[in-house]
N, C-alpha and C positions, 0 to 999 in steps of 0.2 A: 703415370698420373694416378691420383687417388681413385679408389673404386667408388662406384656410384653409391649414394646414400639412400636414394628414394626407394621405397618399397621393401627395405630390409631393416626393420626396426631393431634398434639396439639401444636400450636406455640404461641408466646406471644400475637399476635393480637387476635386470637380466644379465648385464655384464658381470656383476659381482657373483651371481649364481654360476655362470659359466666359468668364471675364474676359479671358484672353489672346486668344481668338478675337474677342470683341466689340471689344476695343481695336484689334486689327489692322484690322478692318473700318472703324472710325471714325478710323483714323490716329493713335492714341494709343499711348503706351508703357506697358505693364503692369508692367515691371520695377520692383521696390521697392514694389509696392502693399501696403497694410496692410488686413487684414480688420477692420472696425470692429464688425460684429455679423452674426449669422446667425439670422434669425427669419422673419418673413413674406417678407423679401427678404434676400439676401446683399448687404452694403454694404461697399464698399472705398474707401479713399482712395489715389489714385495719388501717385506722387512729385511730379507736377504738382498744382496746386491744383484737382483734379477729384475728385468723388465719383461712384462708379459703383454703381448699384442693379440687382441681378439678381433677377427674379421666379422663383417656382417654376413648374414646368411646368403649363400650362393654367390658372394661377391669376391671371395679371395682365396679359394682352395688352391687353384693352380699358382696364383701369385705367392701364396705362403710357402708352398713346396719349393718354388723357384728361389725365393728369397733365402731360405735355409741353405739350398744348394750353392747359391752365390756366396753366402757368408763363409761356407766351408772352403770354397775355392779361393776366396780372397785371403783367408787365413793361411792356406797352403802356400800362397804366393807372397806371404808376409806383407800384405797390403794393409794400411791402417784403417780398417773398417770395424764396425761393431761385430762382436762374436756371438754365435749361438752357444748356449750351454750344452753340456753333454747329456742330453736326454733324447729319447726317440720322439721326433717331432717332424711336422706339426701334429698336434693332437686335434682330432676332428670330433666335434660334438654338435649334433643337430645341424649338420651341413655348415658349421662355422669352424674356421681354422684358428688354432691357438698356437702361438710360437713363443719361445723363451730365449731371452737375450741377456748377456752380461751387461750390467749397468756400466756406462762409460765413466761416470764419476759419482762419488759419494757426496759431492758438494753441490749438486744441482747442475742445471745446464749452463755451461759457459761456452760461448761461441768462439770459434777460431777467428783469426784476422783474415781480411780479404786476400792478403798475400798467401797465407796458408791454404785458403780455399783453392787458389790458382795452382799451388804446388801439388796438392793431393789429387786434383782432377787431371792435371797434366800427367801425373804418374799413372792414374787409372787409364788414361787414353793410350798409354804405351803398352798396356797389357793385351794379351791375346787370349780370349776365352777358349777353354777346351770344347771340342765339338759335342761331347756328351752332356754339356751343360744346357744345350738347346735354348740359348737365349733367343727370344723372338725379335723379329724386325720391328723397329719403332713404328707404331701406328698412331700418329699425332692426334687424330680426331676420333679415336676408337669409341669413346664414350659420349662424345659431344651431342650427337643426334638424339640419343636416348635421354640424355639429361634435359634436353630442350622439350622433346615431344611428350615425355612422361611427367613433366613438371606441372603440378596443379596450382602453384603460386603465380606463375606467369600470366599476364593478361594475354588475350588473343593477339593483340597488336605487337606486344613484345616477343611472343613466340614466333610470329611471322617474321619479324625483323631479325631475330637471332638465327632463324632457319636460313634466311637469305644470306646473312653474313657468313654462316658456315659454308654454304655452297661457294660463295665468292672466294673465301680463304682457302678452301680445298683446291680450287682451281689455281690460285696464285701460288700456293705452296708446291703444287705438282710441277710448276715451271722453274723452281729454284735450281741453281747450279752451284753445288757446294764446292768449296775450295779445299777443305780438310778431308782426309780419308774417312770412310766409314769404319766403324769398329765399336768396341765396347763403350757404352755410355751409361751414366747414372740415371738420367731421365728427369731428375728434379734437383739439379746441381746448384742450389743456392746456399748462401751462408747459413741458413737455418738448419741445414743437414750436415754441418761439420762442427762437431763439438770438441772441446778439450777434455782429455782424460785427467786423472789426478796428478800426472807428471807434467801436464801442460802440453801434451802432444795432440795434434789434430786427429780426429777420428771421424770417418764418414758413417752416417747412419741412414736409415730408411732405404733399404735395398730393393723395395718393391718394384721400382720402375726400370731396373736394369734391362738393357736391350742392345741390339746392334743398330746403329744409326749414325747420322752425321754428327761429328763432334760439335758443330755449331749449335746444336740443340742444347748441349750442356753449357755452352758459353753464354747463351742468350740471357739467362736469368740475371747474372751479375751485371751485364750491360743494361738491362731494363731497370734493374733496381737503382742504378745510377741515373740513367738517361730519362726514364719515364717517371719514376717515383721519388727520386731524390733520397733514397735510403742509403746510398753510398756517396761519399764525396768524390770530387774529381781526382784528388790525390789517391784515394783508395782504388778507384777504377784504373788509374794509370799504373799503380802497383800491380794490379791483377794482370794487366796487359803485358807488363814487363816480365813478370814471373812466368806466365803461361807462354808468351811468345806470339800472340796473335790478337788483333783487335777486331772483333766481329763488327763493330760499328762502322768500320771502313769497307766492309764487304757489301757489294751492291744488293744482296738479298736481305740485308738486315732489316729494312723497314717492313718487309713481309713477315719475317720471323718474329719481329716485335709485335706486329698486329696479331699473329697467330697466338703467341704466348699470352698476350693480354686478353684476347677473346676466350681462351681456355680458362683463364683465371675467373672470368665472368661465369662461364658455364659451371665451374666448380662451386662458386658461392651461391648460385641460385638453388642448388640442392638443399642448402641449409636455411634458405630465406624464410621458410614457414616456422622456424624454430624460435625466433625472437624478433622483436621490433628492430633491434640494433642490426641484426644480420639482414633483415628485409630492407632497411634503409641503405645499407652498404650495397646490396644487390641492385637496388633501384638507381643508386648513384652511378654505379659502374655501367649499367645499361644506358643511362642517359649520356655518359661520357662517350660510349661507342657511337651513339646516334649523332652527337653534336661535335665530336672531336675535342671536347673539353679536356683540360689538364687532368692527368692521373695523379697529381701530387697529393690529393686528399684521399686516395685509396688507402684503406687500413690493411695492414698485413694480416693474413690468415694462415 
């Protein structure tokens, strides 16, 4: 899951300053870098085919180190994931981790098909991680309580509601009986994290959430994107099921898994609610939907 945003300021100006320092240490040129996004990390594309990710202070040191190690393992396994470039990394500046990655494509982000998403994650789920990689056990609710309790944008009533929901979902999740074996999972296995390279091949990105856990966790996003949000068509979801070989929506635990993933999507967006009226409106809409059971079809992707 994305690292917490609250309390670890990283604006465009400070991100550019960190970028220049980190690139100088790594022997890269920061001139002409483009800011791609500013969220859990600041992400830049250099003039060279290199993507730079900068974590927030105290939010991503262990994650950055693990992501680099995961990338090197996946490259050794010939798995189609984003590659780190050959520099000593992560670079640590003022308790912020900076990592350097090969750009997947020179033509901008082009997303894979749903069938390709199923194919690459099925292949991932067949891998066995080496013990010295020390992948953590999935902790689904690791950041949720802090995101709620430390959030100054929430009203007292919404904070109480979300706290109660968290406790309920933790209890329900603990009772789940998974059908698929535990093993390596991506952690955020949606279509947004599978891009096409310049040869048209699917490449998995965003390795921060790699863990050991139930494979159902990775399958849930595609199902929810179809079932709850309507972002995938029925035909696309049926293709996903056929290629992967398992339909999570037929598993008795799916309603709980769906509720958990939707709840965590709410706790993520409330971190950014104070940044703009648009994000605040989205966060309010999502909380209201949790309270009332309203459709999720009008949730905007983030």
